[in-house]
PyMOL CGO cylinders between C-alpha atoms (Angstrom):
from pymol import cmd
from pymol.cgo import CYLINDER

trace = [
    CYLINDER, 14.41, -12.60, 13.53, 17.58, -14.65, 13.94, 0.3, 1, 1, 1, 1, 1, 1,
    CYLINDER, 17.58, -14.65, 13.94, 21.07, -13.19, 13.98, 0.3, 1, 1, 1, 1, 1, 1,
    CYLINDER, 21.07, -13.19, 13.98, 24.16, -15.14, 12.93, 0.3, 1, 1, 1, 1, 1, 1,
    CYLINDER, 24.16, -15.14, 12.93, 27.21, -13.73, 14.72, 0.3, 1, 1, 1, 1, 1, 1,
    CYLINDER, 27.21, -13.73, 14.72, 30.77, -14.90, 15.44, 0.3, 1, 1, 1, 1, 1, 1,
    CYLINDER, 30.77, -14.90, 15.44, 31.59, -12.31, 18.10, 0.3, 1, 1, 1, 1, 1, 1,
    CYLINDER, 31.59, -12.31, 18.10, 30.62, -13.46, 21.61, 0.3, 1, 1, 1, 1, 1, 1,
    CYLINDER, 30.62, -13.46, 21.61, 30.00, -10.00, 23.18, 0.3, 1, 1, 1, 1, 1, 1,
    CYLINDER, 30.00, -10.00, 23.18, 27.75, -9.09, 20.23, 0.3, 1, 1, 1, 1, 1, 1,
    CYLINDER, 27.75, -9.09, 20.23, 25.86, -12.37, 20.60, 0.3, 1, 1, 1, 1, 1, 1,
    CYLINDER, 25.86, -12.37, 20.60, 25.38, -11.73, 24.30, 0.3, 1, 1, 1, 1, 1, 1,
    CYLINDER, 25.38, -11.73, 24.30, 24.13, -8.19, 23.70, 0.3, 1, 1, 1, 1, 1, 1,
    CYLINDER, 24.13, -8.19, 23.70, 21.69, -9.38, 21.03, 0.3, 1, 1, 1, 1, 1, 1,
    CYLINDER, 21.69, -9.38, 21.03, 20.34, -12.13, 23.29, 0.3, 1, 1, 1, 1, 1, 1,
    CYLINDER, 20.34, -12.13, 23.29, 19.88, -9.60, 26.10, 0.3, 1, 1, 1, 1, 1, 1,
    CYLINDER, 19.88, -9.60, 26.10, 17.75, -7.57, 23.67, 0.3, 1, 1, 1, 1, 1, 1,
    CYLINDER, 17.75, -7.57, 23.67, 15.55, -10.59, 23.01, 0.3, 1, 1, 1, 1, 1, 1,
    CYLINDER, 15.55, -10.59, 23.01, 16.91, -11.80, 19.67, 0.3, 1, 1, 1, 1, 1, 1,
    CYLINDER, 16.91, -11.80, 19.67, 17.55, -15.39, 18.65, 0.3, 1, 1, 1, 1, 1, 1,
    CYLINDER, 17.55, -15.39, 18.65, 21.25, -15.76, 17.85, 0.3, 1, 1, 1, 1, 1, 1,
    CYLINDER, 21.25, -15.76, 17.85, 23.24, -18.50, 16.11, 0.3, 1, 1, 1, 1, 1, 1,
    CYLINDER, 23.24, -18.50, 16.11, 27.01, -18.72, 16.58, 0.3, 1, 1, 1, 1, 1, 1,
    CYLINDER, 27.01, -18.72, 16.58, 28.76, -18.94, 13.24, 0.3, 1, 1, 1, 1, 1, 1,
    CYLINDER, 28.76, -18.94, 13.24, 29.82, -17.41, 9.93, 0.3, 1, 1, 1, 1, 1, 1,
    CYLINDER, 29.82, -17.41, 9.93, 26.99, -15.96, 7.84, 0.3, 1, 1, 1, 1, 1, 1,
    CYLINDER, 26.99, -15.96, 7.84, 28.71, -16.92, 4.59, 0.3, 1, 1, 1, 1, 1, 1,
    CYLINDER, 28.71, -16.92, 4.59, 28.35, -20.65, 5.35, 0.3, 1, 1, 1, 1, 1, 1,
    CYLINDER, 28.35, -20.65, 5.35, 25.18, -22.30, 4.07, 0.3, 1, 1, 1, 1, 1, 1,
    CYLINDER, 25.18, -22.30, 4.07, 25.00, -24.82, 6.93, 0.3, 1, 1, 1, 1, 1, 1,
    CYLINDER, 25.00, -24.82, 6.93, 25.04, -21.98, 9.46, 0.3, 1, 1, 1, 1, 1, 1,
    CYLINDER, 25.04, -21.98, 9.46, 22.28, -20.11, 7.62, 0.3, 1, 1, 1, 1, 1, 1,
    CYLINDER, 22.28, -20.11, 7.62, 20.23, -23.30, 7.46, 0.3, 1, 1, 1, 1, 1, 1,
    CYLINDER, 20.23, -23.30, 7.46, 20.61, -23.69, 11.22, 0.3, 1, 1, 1, 1, 1, 1,
    CYLINDER, 20.61, -23.69, 11.22, 19.37, -20.12, 11.60, 0.3, 1, 1, 1, 1, 1, 1,
    CYLINDER, 19.37, -20.12, 11.60, 16.27, -20.85, 9.51, 0.3, 1, 1, 1, 1, 1, 1,
    CYLINDER, 16.27, -20.85, 9.51, 16.98, -19.54, 6.03, 0.3, 1, 1, 1, 1, 1, 1,
    CYLINDER, 16.98, -19.54, 6.03, 14.66, -22.15, 4.51, 0.3, 1, 1, 1, 1, 1, 1,
    CYLINDER, 14.66, -22.15, 4.51, 11.69, -20.28, 6.05, 0.3, 1, 1, 1, 1, 1, 1,
    CYLINDER, 11.69, -20.28, 6.05, 13.08, -16.73, 5.80, 0.3, 1, 1, 1, 1, 1, 1,
    CYLINDER, 13.08, -16.73, 5.80, 11.61, -14.01, 3.59, 0.3, 1, 1, 1, 1, 1, 1,
    CYLINDER, 11.61, -14.01, 3.59, 14.63, -11.71, 3.38, 0.3, 1, 1, 1, 1, 1, 1,
    CYLINDER, 14.63, -11.71, 3.38, 18.35, -11.77, 4.06, 0.3, 1, 1, 1, 1, 1, 1,
    CYLINDER, 18.35, -11.77, 4.06, 20.36, -8.70, 4.98, 0.3, 1, 1, 1, 1, 1, 1,
    CYLINDER, 20.36, -8.70, 4.98, 24.12, -9.17, 4.64, 0.3, 1, 1, 1, 1, 1, 1,
    CYLINDER, 24.12, -9.17, 4.64, 25.42, -6.15, 6.54, 0.3, 1, 1, 1, 1, 1, 1,
    CYLINDER, 25.42, -6.15, 6.54, 28.94, -7.14, 7.57, 0.3, 1, 1, 1, 1, 1, 1,
    CYLINDER, 28.94, -7.14, 7.57, 32.07, -5.11, 6.89, 0.3, 1, 1, 1, 1, 1, 1,
    CYLINDER, 32.07, -5.11, 6.89, 33.39, -7.85, 4.58, 0.3, 1, 1, 1, 1, 1, 1,
    CYLINDER, 33.39, -7.85, 4.58, 32.12, -7.53, 1.01, 0.3, 1, 1, 1, 1, 1, 1,
    CYLINDER, 32.12, -7.53, 1.01, 32.96, -11.16, 0.16, 0.3, 1, 1, 1, 1, 1, 1,
    CYLINDER, 32.96, -11.16, 0.16, 31.02, -12.45, 3.16, 0.3, 1, 1, 1, 1, 1, 1,
    CYLINDER, 31.02, -12.45, 3.16, 28.06, -10.25, 2.26, 0.3, 1, 1, 1, 1, 1, 1,
    CYLINDER, 28.06, -10.25, 2.26, 28.02, -11.36, -1.36, 0.3, 1, 1, 1, 1, 1, 1,
    CYLINDER, 28.02, -11.36, -1.36, 28.32, -15.06, -0.47, 0.3, 1, 1, 1, 1, 1, 1,
    CYLINDER, 28.32, -15.06, -0.47, 25.48, -14.77, 2.04, 0.3, 1, 1, 1, 1, 1, 1,
    CYLINDER, 25.48, -14.77, 2.04, 23.30, -13.06, -0.57, 0.3, 1, 1, 1, 1, 1, 1,
    CYLINDER, 23.30, -13.06, -0.57, 24.00, -15.76, -3.15, 0.3, 1, 1, 1, 1, 1, 1,
    CYLINDER, 24.00, -15.76, -3.15, 22.88, -18.35, -0.60, 0.3, 1, 1, 1, 1, 1, 1,
    CYLINDER, 22.88, -18.35, -0.60, 19.81, -16.20, 0.03, 0.3, 1, 1, 1, 1, 1, 1,
    CYLINDER, 19.81, -16.20, 0.03, 19.07, -16.12, -3.70, 0.3, 1, 1, 1, 1, 1, 1,
    CYLINDER, 19.07, -16.12, -3.70, 19.20, -19.92, -3.76, 0.3, 1, 1, 1, 1, 1, 1,
    CYLINDER, 19.20, -19.92, -3.76, 16.49, -19.98, -1.09, 0.3, 1, 1, 1, 1, 1, 1,
    CYLINDER, 16.49, -19.98, -1.09, 14.49, -17.29, -2.92, 0.3, 1, 1, 1, 1, 1, 1,
    CYLINDER, 14.49, -17.29, -2.92, 14.93, -14.68, -0.19, 0.3, 1, 1, 1, 1, 1, 1,
    CYLINDER, 14.93, -14.68, -0.19, 14.91, -10.94, -0.79, 0.3, 1, 1, 1, 1, 1, 1,
    CYLINDER, 14.91, -10.94, -0.79, 18.58, -9.97, -0.51, 0.3, 1, 1, 1, 1, 1, 1,
    CYLINDER, 18.58, -9.97, -0.51, 19.99, -6.71, 0.84, 0.3, 1, 1, 1, 1, 1, 1,
    CYLINDER, 19.99, -6.71, 0.84, 23.77, -6.26, 0.80, 0.3, 1, 1, 1, 1, 1, 1,
    CYLINDER, 23.77, -6.26, 0.80, 25.98, -3.74, 2.54, 0.3, 1, 1, 1, 1, 1, 1,
    CYLINDER, 25.98, -3.74, 2.54, 28.75, -2.15, 0.47, 0.3, 1, 1, 1, 1, 1, 1,
    CYLINDER, 28.75, -2.15, 0.47, 30.99, 0.65, 1.71, 0.3, 1, 1, 1, 1, 1, 1,
    CYLINDER, 30.99, 0.65, 1.71, 31.25, 3.90, -0.24, 0.3, 1, 1, 1, 1, 1, 1,
    CYLINDER, 31.25, 3.90, -0.24, 35.00, 3.37, -0.63, 0.3, 1, 1, 1, 1, 1, 1,
    CYLINDER, 35.00, 3.37, -0.63, 34.43, 0.75, -3.34, 0.3, 1, 1, 1, 1, 1, 1,
    CYLINDER, 34.43, 0.75, -3.34, 34.66, 1.86, -6.97, 0.3, 1, 1, 1, 1, 1, 1,
    CYLINDER, 34.66, 1.86, -6.97, 31.57, 2.20, -9.15, 0.3, 1, 1, 1, 1, 1, 1,
    CYLINDER, 31.57, 2.20, -9.15, 32.63, -0.86, -11.13, 0.3, 1, 1, 1, 1, 1, 1,
    CYLINDER, 32.63, -0.86, -11.13, 32.53, -2.99, -7.97, 0.3, 1, 1, 1, 1, 1, 1,
    CYLINDER, 32.53, -2.99, -7.97, 29.10, -1.61, -7.16, 0.3, 1, 1, 1, 1, 1, 1,
    CYLINDER, 29.10, -1.61, -7.16, 27.77, -2.50, -10.62, 0.3, 1, 1, 1, 1, 1, 1,
    CYLINDER, 27.77, -2.50, -10.62, 29.26, -5.98, -10.41, 0.3, 1, 1, 1, 1, 1, 1,
    CYLINDER, 29.26, -5.98, -10.41, 27.29, -6.79, -7.28, 0.3, 1, 1, 1, 1, 1, 1,
    CYLINDER, 27.29, -6.79, -7.28, 24.18, -4.66, -7.78, 0.3, 1, 1, 1, 1, 1, 1,
    CYLINDER, 24.18, -4.66, -7.78, 22.74, -6.93, -10.46, 0.3, 1, 1, 1, 1, 1, 1,
    CYLINDER, 22.74, -6.93, -10.46, 23.00, -9.97, -8.18, 0.3, 1, 1, 1, 1, 1, 1,
    CYLINDER, 23.00, -9.97, -8.18, 21.02, -8.67, -5.18, 0.3, 1, 1, 1, 1, 1, 1,
    CYLINDER, 21.02, -8.67, -5.18, 17.69, -6.93, -4.64, 0.3, 1, 1, 1, 1, 1, 1,
    CYLINDER, 17.69, -6.93, -4.64, 19.11, -3.86, -2.94, 0.3, 1, 1, 1, 1, 1, 1,
    CYLINDER, 19.11, -3.86, -2.94, 22.44, -2.36, -1.87, 0.3, 1, 1, 1, 1, 1, 1,
    CYLINDER, 22.44, -2.36, -1.87, 22.79, -0.14, 1.18, 0.3, 1, 1, 1, 1, 1, 1,
    CYLINDER, 22.79, -0.14, 1.18, 25.60, 2.13, 2.39, 0.3, 1, 1, 1, 1, 1, 1,
    CYLINDER, 25.60, 2.13, 2.39, 26.27, 2.17, 6.17, 0.3, 1, 1, 1, 1, 1, 1,
    CYLINDER, 26.27, 2.17, 6.17, 27.67, 5.70, 5.85, 0.3, 1, 1, 1, 1, 1, 1,
    CYLINDER, 27.67, 5.70, 5.85, 24.22, 6.94, 4.78, 0.3, 1, 1, 1, 1, 1, 1,
    CYLINDER, 24.22, 6.94, 4.78, 21.86, 4.51, 6.42, 0.3, 1, 1, 1, 1, 1, 1,
    CYLINDER, 21.86, 4.51, 6.42, 20.68, 3.80, 9.97, 0.3, 1, 1, 1, 1, 1, 1,
    CYLINDER, 20.68, 3.80, 9.97, 18.67, 0.87, 11.32, 0.3, 1, 1, 1, 1, 1, 1,
    CYLINDER, 18.67, 0.87, 11.32, 15.26, 2.12, 10.12, 0.3, 1, 1, 1, 1, 1, 1,
    CYLINDER, 15.26, 2.12, 10.12, 16.62, 2.49, 6.60, 0.3, 1, 1, 1, 1, 1, 1,
    CYLINDER, 16.62, 2.49, 6.60, 18.01, -1.04, 6.66, 0.3, 1, 1, 1, 1, 1, 1,
    CYLINDER, 18.01, -1.04, 6.66, 14.63, -2.36, 7.75, 0.3, 1, 1, 1, 1, 1, 1,
    CYLINDER, 14.63, -2.36, 7.75, 12.93, -0.60, 4.87, 0.3, 1, 1, 1, 1, 1, 1,
    CYLINDER, 12.93, -0.60, 4.87, 15.44, -2.02, 2.41, 0.3, 1, 1, 1, 1, 1, 1,
    CYLINDER, 15.44, -2.02, 2.41, 14.58, -5.52, 3.62, 0.3, 1, 1, 1, 1, 1, 1,
    CYLINDER, 14.58, -5.52, 3.62, 10.85, -4.90, 3.54, 0.3, 1, 1, 1, 1, 1, 1,
    CYLINDER, 10.85, -4.90, 3.54, 10.48, -3.45, 0.07, 0.3, 1, 1, 1, 1, 1, 1,
    CYLINDER, 10.48, -3.45, 0.07, 8.13, -0.66, -0.98, 0.3, 1, 1, 1, 1, 1, 1,
    CYLINDER, 8.13, -0.66, -0.98, 4.69, -1.52, 0.40, 0.3, 1, 1, 1, 1, 1, 1,
    CYLINDER, 4.69, -1.52, 0.40, 5.55, -1.15, 4.09, 0.3, 1, 1, 1, 1, 1, 1,
    CYLINDER, 5.55, -1.15, 4.09, 7.83, 1.50, 5.57, 0.3, 1, 1, 1, 1, 1, 1,
    CYLINDER, 7.83, 1.50, 5.57, 9.16, 1.48, 9.11, 0.3, 1, 1, 1, 1, 1, 1,
    CYLINDER, 9.16, 1.48, 9.11, 8.85, 4.93, 10.69, 0.3, 1, 1, 1, 1, 1, 1,
    CYLINDER, 8.85, 4.93, 10.69, 9.87, 4.53, 14.34, 0.3, 1, 1, 1, 1, 1, 1,
    CYLINDER, 9.87, 4.53, 14.34, 10.60, 1.99, 17.05, 0.3, 1, 1, 1, 1, 1, 1,
    CYLINDER, 10.60, 1.99, 17.05, 8.46, 2.98, 20.05, 0.3, 1, 1, 1, 1, 1, 1,
    CYLINDER, 8.46, 2.98, 20.05, 9.39, 0.12, 22.39, 0.3, 1, 1, 1, 1, 1, 1,
    CYLINDER, 9.39, 0.12, 22.39, 11.27, -3.21, 22.10, 0.3, 1, 1, 1, 1, 1, 1,
    CYLINDER, 11.27, -3.21, 22.10, 8.18, -4.87, 20.59, 0.3, 1, 1, 1, 1, 1, 1,
    CYLINDER, 8.18, -4.87, 20.59, 6.25, -1.88, 19.25, 0.3, 1, 1, 1, 1, 1, 1,
    CYLINDER, 6.25, -1.88, 19.25, 6.70, -0.09, 15.92, 0.3, 1, 1, 1, 1, 1, 1,
    CYLINDER, 6.70, -0.09, 15.92, 5.04, 2.60, 13.83, 0.3, 1, 1, 1, 1, 1, 1,
    CYLINDER, 5.04, 2.60, 13.83, 4.84, 1.66, 10.14, 0.3, 1, 1, 1, 1, 1, 1,
    CYLINDER, 4.84, 1.66, 10.14, 3.33, 3.15, 7.01, 0.3, 1, 1, 1, 1, 1, 1,
    CYLINDER, 3.33, 3.15, 7.01, 1.60, 0.68, 4.68, 0.3, 1, 1, 1, 1, 1, 1,
    CYLINDER, 1.60, 0.68, 4.68, 0.35, 1.28, 1.15, 0.3, 1, 1, 1, 1, 1, 1,
    CYLINDER, 0.35, 1.28, 1.15, -2.94, -0.33, 0.11, 0.3, 1, 1, 1, 1, 1, 1,
    CYLINDER, -2.94, -0.33, 0.11, -2.64, -2.53, -2.99, 0.3, 1, 1, 1, 1, 1, 1,
    CYLINDER, -2.64, -2.53, -2.99, -5.11, -4.14, -5.39, 0.3, 1, 1, 1, 1, 1, 1,
    CYLINDER, -5.11, -4.14, -5.39, -4.44, -7.45, -3.65, 0.3, 1, 1, 1, 1, 1, 1,
    CYLINDER, -4.44, -7.45, -3.65, -5.29, -6.14, -0.17, 0.3, 1, 1, 1, 1, 1, 1,
    CYLINDER, -5.29, -6.14, -0.17, -8.30, -7.92, 1.40, 0.3, 1, 1, 1, 1, 1, 1,
    CYLINDER, -8.30, -7.92, 1.40, -9.51, -4.53, 2.74, 0.3, 1, 1, 1, 1, 1, 1,
    CYLINDER, -9.51, -4.53, 2.74, -9.35, -2.74, -0.63, 0.3, 1, 1, 1, 1, 1, 1,
    CYLINDER, -9.35, -2.74, -0.63, -12.75, -1.04, -1.01, 0.3, 1, 1, 1, 1, 1, 1,
    CYLINDER, -12.75, -1.04, -1.01, -13.52, -1.08, 2.72, 0.3, 1, 1, 1, 1, 1, 1,
    CYLINDER, -13.52, -1.08, 2.72, -14.13, 2.08, 4.72, 0.3, 1, 1, 1, 1, 1, 1,
    CYLINDER, -14.13, 2.08, 4.72, -12.12, 2.97, 7.81, 0.3, 1, 1, 1, 1, 1, 1,
    CYLINDER, -12.12, 2.97, 7.81, -15.10, 2.01, 9.97, 0.3, 1, 1, 1, 1, 1, 1,
    CYLINDER, -15.10, 2.01, 9.97, -15.14, -1.47, 8.40, 0.3, 1, 1, 1, 1, 1, 1,
    CYLINDER, -15.14, -1.47, 8.40, -11.41, -2.02, 8.94, 0.3, 1, 1, 1, 1, 1, 1,
    CYLINDER, -11.41, -2.02, 8.94, -10.72, -4.54, 11.70, 0.3, 1, 1, 1, 1, 1, 1,
    CYLINDER, -10.72, -4.54, 11.70, -7.07, -4.75, 12.69, 0.3, 1, 1, 1, 1, 1, 1,
    CYLINDER, -7.07, -4.75, 12.69, -5.68, -7.19, 15.28, 0.3, 1, 1, 1, 1, 1, 1,
    CYLINDER, -5.68, -7.19, 15.28, -6.12, -6.18, 18.92, 0.3, 1, 1, 1, 1, 1, 1,
    CYLINDER, -6.12, -6.18, 18.92, -2.52, -5.01, 19.29, 0.3, 1, 1, 1, 1, 1, 1,
    CYLINDER, -2.52, -5.01, 19.29, -2.63, -2.64, 16.29, 0.3, 1, 1, 1, 1, 1, 1,
    CYLINDER, -2.63, -2.64, 16.29, -4.28, 0.73, 15.76, 0.3, 1, 1, 1, 1, 1, 1,
    CYLINDER, -4.28, 0.73, 15.76, -4.52, 3.26, 12.90, 0.3, 1, 1, 1, 1, 1, 1,
    CYLINDER, -4.52, 3.26, 12.90, -2.81, 6.58, 13.63, 0.3, 1, 1, 1, 1, 1, 1,
    CYLINDER, -2.81, 6.58, 13.63, -3.14, 8.41, 10.31, 0.3, 1, 1, 1, 1, 1, 1,
    CYLINDER, -3.14, 8.41, 10.31, -4.46, 8.09, 6.75, 0.3, 1, 1, 1, 1, 1, 1,
    CYLINDER, -4.46, 8.09, 6.75, -3.29, 9.54, 3.45, 0.3, 1, 1, 1, 1, 1, 1,
    CYLINDER, -3.29, 9.54, 3.45, -5.45, 9.46, 0.31, 0.3, 1, 1, 1, 1, 1, 1,
    CYLINDER, -5.45, 9.46, 0.31, -3.07, 8.67, -2.53, 0.3, 1, 1, 1, 1, 1, 1,
    CYLINDER, -3.07, 8.67, -2.53, -0.34, 11.31, -2.47, 0.3, 1, 1, 1, 1, 1, 1,
    CYLINDER, -0.34, 11.31, -2.47, -2.31, 13.65, -0.19, 0.3, 1, 1, 1, 1, 1, 1,
    CYLINDER, -2.31, 13.65, -0.19, -0.81, 14.58, 3.20, 0.3, 1, 1, 1, 1, 1, 1,
    CYLINDER, -0.81, 14.58, 3.20, -1.47, 12.28, 6.14, 0.3, 1, 1, 1, 1, 1, 1,
    CYLINDER, -1.47, 12.28, 6.14, -4.38, 13.23, 8.39, 0.3, 1, 1, 1, 1, 1, 1,
    CYLINDER, -4.38, 13.23, 8.39, -6.50, 11.83, 11.20, 0.3, 1, 1, 1, 1, 1, 1,
    CYLINDER, -6.50, 11.83, 11.20, -8.83, 9.32, 9.51, 0.3, 1, 1, 1, 1, 1, 1,
    CYLINDER, -8.83, 9.32, 9.51, -12.61, 9.61, 9.53, 0.3, 1, 1, 1, 1, 1, 1,
    CYLINDER, -12.61, 9.61, 9.53, -14.86, 6.56, 9.53, 0.3, 1, 1, 1, 1, 1, 1,
    CYLINDER, -14.86, 6.56, 9.53, -16.38, 7.06, 6.06, 0.3, 1, 1, 1, 1, 1, 1,
    CYLINDER, -16.38, 7.06, 6.06, -13.05, 7.23, 4.18, 0.3, 1, 1, 1, 1, 1, 1,
    CYLINDER, -13.05, 7.23, 4.18, -12.64, 4.39, 1.68, 0.3, 1, 1, 1, 1, 1, 1,
    CYLINDER, -12.64, 4.39, 1.68, -9.44, 2.37, 1.29, 0.3, 1, 1, 1, 1, 1, 1,
    CYLINDER, -9.44, 2.37, 1.29, -8.22, 2.24, -2.31, 0.3, 1, 1, 1, 1, 1, 1,
    CYLINDER, -8.22, 2.24, -2.31, -5.08, 1.26, -4.20, 0.3, 1, 1, 1, 1, 1, 1,
    CYLINDER, -5.08, 1.26, -4.20, -2.26, 3.69, -3.34, 0.3, 1, 1, 1, 1, 1, 1,
    CYLINDER, -2.26, 3.69, -3.34, -3.80, 4.97, -0.10, 0.3, 1, 1, 1, 1, 1, 1,
    CYLINDER, -3.80, 4.97, -0.10, -1.51, 5.00, 2.95, 0.3, 1, 1, 1, 1, 1, 1,
    CYLINDER, -1.51, 5.00, 2.95, -2.19, 4.02, 6.54, 0.3, 1, 1, 1, 1, 1, 1,
    CYLINDER, -2.19, 4.02, 6.54, 0.14, 4.71, 9.46, 0.3, 1, 1, 1, 1, 1, 1,
    CYLINDER, 0.14, 4.71, 9.46, -0.28, 1.96, 12.03, 0.3, 1, 1, 1, 1, 1, 1,
    CYLINDER, -0.28, 1.96, 12.03, 1.08, 1.42, 15.54, 0.3, 1, 1, 1, 1, 1, 1,
    CYLINDER, 1.08, 1.42, 15.54, 1.47, -2.33, 16.02, 0.3, 1, 1, 1, 1, 1, 1,
    CYLINDER, 1.47, -2.33, 16.02, 3.08, -4.98, 18.17, 0.3, 1, 1, 1, 1, 1, 1,
    CYLINDER, 3.08, -4.98, 18.17, 5.62, -7.01, 16.19, 0.3, 1, 1, 1, 1, 1, 1,
    CYLINDER, 5.62, -7.01, 16.19, 3.64, -10.19, 16.91, 0.3, 1, 1, 1, 1, 1, 1,
    CYLINDER, 3.64, -10.19, 16.91, 0.74, -8.93, 14.77, 0.3, 1, 1, 1, 1, 1, 1,
    CYLINDER, 0.74, -8.93, 14.77, 2.59, -6.83, 12.20, 0.3, 1, 1, 1, 1, 1, 1,
    CYLINDER, 2.59, -6.83, 12.20, 2.65, -9.61, 9.60, 0.3, 1, 1, 1, 1, 1, 1,
    CYLINDER, 2.65, -9.61, 9.60, -1.15, -9.99, 10.00, 0.3, 1, 1, 1, 1, 1, 1,
    CYLINDER, -1.15, -9.99, 10.00, -1.56, -6.23, 9.52, 0.3, 1, 1, 1, 1, 1, 1,
    CYLINDER, -1.56, -6.23, 9.52, 0.56, -6.41, 6.38, 0.3, 1, 1, 1, 1, 1, 1,
    CYLINDER, 0.56, -6.41, 6.38, -1.56, -9.23, 4.98, 0.3, 1, 1, 1, 1, 1, 1,
    CYLINDER, -1.56, -9.23, 4.98, -4.75, -7.20, 5.52, 0.3, 1, 1, 1, 1, 1, 1,
    CYLINDER, -4.75, -7.20, 5.52, -3.51, -3.89, 4.13, 0.3, 1, 1, 1, 1, 1, 1,
    CYLINDER, -3.51, -3.89, 4.13, -1.02, -5.04, 1.50, 0.3, 1, 1, 1, 1, 1, 1,
    CYLINDER, -1.02, -5.04, 1.50, -2.16, -8.55, 0.67, 0.3, 1, 1, 1, 1, 1, 1,
    CYLINDER, -2.16, -8.55, 0.67, 1.27, -10.17, 0.73, 0.3, 1, 1, 1, 1, 1, 1,
    CYLINDER, 1.27, -10.17, 0.73, 2.42, -13.34, 2.40, 0.3, 1, 1, 1, 1, 1, 1,
    CYLINDER, 2.42, -13.34, 2.40, 2.92, -13.25, 6.15, 0.3, 1, 1, 1, 1, 1, 1,
    CYLINDER, 2.92, -13.25, 6.15, 6.42, -13.24, 7.55, 0.3, 1, 1, 1, 1, 1, 1,
    CYLINDER, 6.42, -13.24, 7.55, 8.07, -10.29, 5.86, 0.3, 1, 1, 1, 1, 1, 1,
    CYLINDER, 8.07, -10.29, 5.86, 7.68, -7.65, 8.50, 0.3, 1, 1, 1, 1, 1, 1,
    CYLINDER, 7.68, -7.65, 8.50, 10.33, -5.57, 10.19, 0.3, 1, 1, 1, 1, 1, 1,
    CYLINDER, 10.33, -5.57, 10.19, 13.99, -5.73, 9.52, 0.3, 1, 1, 1, 1, 1, 1,
    CYLINDER, 13.99, -5.73, 9.52, 16.85, -5.05, 11.81, 0.3, 1, 1, 1, 1, 1, 1,
    CYLINDER, 16.85, -5.05, 11.81, 20.29, -3.58, 11.58, 0.3, 1, 1, 1, 1, 1, 1,
    CYLINDER, 20.29, -3.58, 11.58, 21.99, -3.75, 14.93, 0.3, 1, 1, 1, 1, 1, 1,
    CYLINDER, 21.99, -3.75, 14.93, 25.44, -2.72, 16.04, 0.3, 1, 1, 1, 1, 1, 1,
    CYLINDER, 25.44, -2.72, 16.04, 28.25, -5.21, 16.19, 0.3, 1, 1, 1, 1, 1, 1,
    CYLINDER, 28.25, -5.21, 16.19, 31.93, -5.93, 16.04, 0.3, 1, 1, 1, 1, 1, 1,
    CYLINDER, 31.93, -5.93, 16.04, 34.45, -6.68, 13.35, 0.3, 1, 1, 1, 1, 1, 1,
    CYLINDER, 34.45, -6.68, 13.35, 33.22, -10.25, 12.95, 0.3, 1, 1, 1, 1, 1, 1,
    CYLINDER, 33.22, -10.25, 12.95, 30.92, -11.60, 10.26, 0.3, 1, 1, 1, 1, 1, 1,
    CYLINDER, 30.92, -11.60, 10.26, 27.27, -11.85, 11.16, 0.3, 1, 1, 1, 1, 1, 1,
    CYLINDER, 27.27, -11.85, 11.16, 23.99, -12.48, 9.40, 0.3, 1, 1, 1, 1, 1, 1,
    CYLINDER, 23.99, -12.48, 9.40, 20.47, -11.86, 10.63, 0.3, 1, 1, 1, 1, 1, 1,
    CYLINDER, 20.47, -11.86, 10.63, 17.69, -14.15, 9.50, 0.3, 1, 1, 1, 1, 1, 1,
    CYLINDER, 17.69, -14.15, 9.50, 14.23, -12.67, 9.88, 0.3, 1, 1, 1, 1, 1, 1,
    CYLINDER, 14.23, -12.67, 9.88, 11.18, -14.80, 9.28, 0.3, 1, 1, 1, 1, 1, 1,
    CYLINDER, 11.18, -14.80, 9.28, 8.99, -12.98, 11.79, 0.3, 1, 1, 1, 1, 1, 1,
    CYLINDER, 8.99, -12.98, 11.79, 8.66, -9.31, 12.75, 0.3, 1, 1, 1, 1, 1, 1,
    CYLINDER, 8.66, -9.31, 12.75, 11.42, -8.29, 15.08, 0.3, 1, 1, 1, 1, 1, 1,
    CYLINDER, 11.42, -8.29, 15.08, 13.67, -5.24, 15.29, 0.3, 1, 1, 1, 1, 1, 1,
    CYLINDER, 13.67, -5.24, 15.29, 16.46, -3.51, 17.13, 0.3, 1, 1, 1, 1, 1, 1,
    CYLINDER, 16.46, -3.51, 17.13, 16.94, 0.10, 18.21, 0.3, 1, 1, 1, 1, 1, 1,
    CYLINDER, 16.94, 0.10, 18.21, 17.45, 2.81, 15.57, 0.3, 1, 1, 1, 1, 1, 1,
    CYLINDER, 17.45, 2.81, 15.57, 21.23, 2.86, 15.80, 0.3, 1, 1, 1, 1, 1, 1,
    CYLINDER, 21.23, 2.86, 15.80, 23.74, 3.35, 13.01, 0.3, 1, 1, 1, 1, 1, 1,
    CYLINDER, 23.74, 3.35, 13.01, 24.48, 0.34, 10.80, 0.3, 1, 1, 1, 1, 1, 1,
    CYLINDER, 24.48, 0.34, 10.80, 28.23, 0.30, 11.39, 0.3, 1, 1, 1, 1, 1, 1,
    CYLINDER, 28.23, 0.30, 11.39, 28.43, -3.35, 12.36, 0.3, 1, 1, 1, 1, 1, 1,
    CYLINDER, 28.43, -3.35, 12.36, 29.43, -6.56, 10.74, 0.3, 1, 1, 1, 1, 1, 1,
    CYLINDER, 29.43, -6.56, 10.74, 25.88, -7.77, 10.89, 0.3, 1, 1, 1, 1, 1, 1,
    CYLINDER, 25.88, -7.77, 10.89, 23.72, -9.09, 8.11, 0.3, 1, 1, 1, 1, 1, 1,
    CYLINDER, 23.72, -9.09, 8.11, 20.06, -9.99, 8.07, 0.3, 1, 1, 1, 1, 1, 1,
    CYLINDER, 20.06, -9.99, 8.07, 17.41, -12.21, 6.59, 0.3, 1, 1, 1, 1, 1, 1,
    CYLINDER, 17.41, -12.21, 6.59, 13.71, -11.61, 6.90, 0.3, 1, 1, 1, 1, 1, 1,
]
cmd.load_cgo(trace, "trace")
């Protein structure tokens, strides 16, 4: 993940937490290119400035990124409708914390549940027809060394401790504890999508404009999304 941020204290705090940070305005294409938008999977424009957020998302659309835009509840419904058709998802900071912002960036086949440590996350993944492991049993499932299955849910059934003879089919859910370095590999196995779109982040920040570019699986703590930070995965 790469954050684009104009505010120096916010940049310093993000770097101390292990994030790559680019100094600049997230609504400028050259700055987003420096941050790696050409290889990014998703862009989250989470600043307090609607114009900055919309501009960043339009740049993200040009690079075929999934776009998630922050809009405050104070805006009229007409404003919401104007922008909603141009981005993949809109989020409200008044209702949404960091985990929710991550899930908005990720889409529906992987859901962040909890951040356990700076590089460790619990996620729920839904098996798809395209998953390489579709049709396997739990005993045949081989995840990367830094990932382990915690629970299994058959279709819409409640989650439970998995047994070895359970088969993995379309719509089944697995809860996995994984290091961020291997989370994209886990997603490829269980979902069958391209590597790179993993965890999203919504950190805290200042009144400046910032954009986060995420092309690998990184995250921040589960704090409220009240910052001027945006993101691209």
